[in-house]
N, C-alpha and C positions, 0 to 999 in steps of 0.2 A: 540558397535561393527559398521564400518560403509557396511552403506547398495547397493551405488552404487559400480559398477567396478574400477572407476578407484578410491576414495576413499582405498580402498580396497588394490590397487594397491600404496598409498599414505602409507598406516599405514607400509606394508613391506618392504620398504622402509627408512622408522623411523625409524623402527628395528634395520634395518642392518645398518644405520648411525651412529644408537645411538653408539650400542657393538665396534664402526670403533674411535669414539673417544674416547669413555669411559676408551678402552684398547691404546689408543694416550696417555690421560691424566695422566693413569697411569703408561706408560713407562717415561714421561718426569717428576710425581713426581720422581725416581724412581734416573733421570740423575739426580735434584735436589738435593734428599740426599746425593749422591756421589759426589757430588760438598761440595755439605756442609760437609761432615766426611773428606773428603781430607782436608779442611780448617783446620778443628779441630787439624788435625795432624800436619797443619803446613807446609805442603808439598810445597812449592811456584812452582816447576818445573810440579808436579803433580795437582797442586789447576791448572793452566795456562789450560793444557791441559785437564781439566775437565771444565771448563770454557767453553770454545773455546765448547768442544760438548755438552757442556746444551745452549750456546746460536745459535747455530745449529736446536738444535731438538726445540728451543721456534722458532725462522722463520720460521721451519717447518710447524710448528701448524699456525701460524697467514696463510698461503699461506693455507694452507688447512679451512680456516676458523672455527678453533678448538679454539682457543684464541683470543682477538679482538686485534689490533698492540700495542693500547696505553697500554693494560697488560704485554702484551710482553716486553715493551718497558721499562716498570719498571720495571718486575721483571731482566731482565738483568743488569742494572742499579744499580741495588740494589747488586748484585749478582755480580759483577765487584770493586764496595764498596768494600764488605768486603774481597776480594780478595787485592784487596790496603791497607787495613788494617790490614789483614795479614802483610804485605811485610814489610810494614811500621813496627809494633812489631820486627819483625823477625831485621830488621835493629839496633832498636835502643837494 
């Protein structure tokens, strides 16, 4: 346990931030799963909307320093690729 007053305060702040980050990451994972389930169904219109919401959530995570920008970029790229694959498979 910290002894100095500033270290105690830092510990309190770290605990609060950790909870905030964890809840945001959980919400992000839920959104990703929602997008993937819509893609699996094959509904292009709904998948497009879910992709928009997922990208928005990823960008907010980067802005809040929960995710690294390259991680978010990689995830966005892979999600867009899945959507495009689904669309091309539907056209064939």
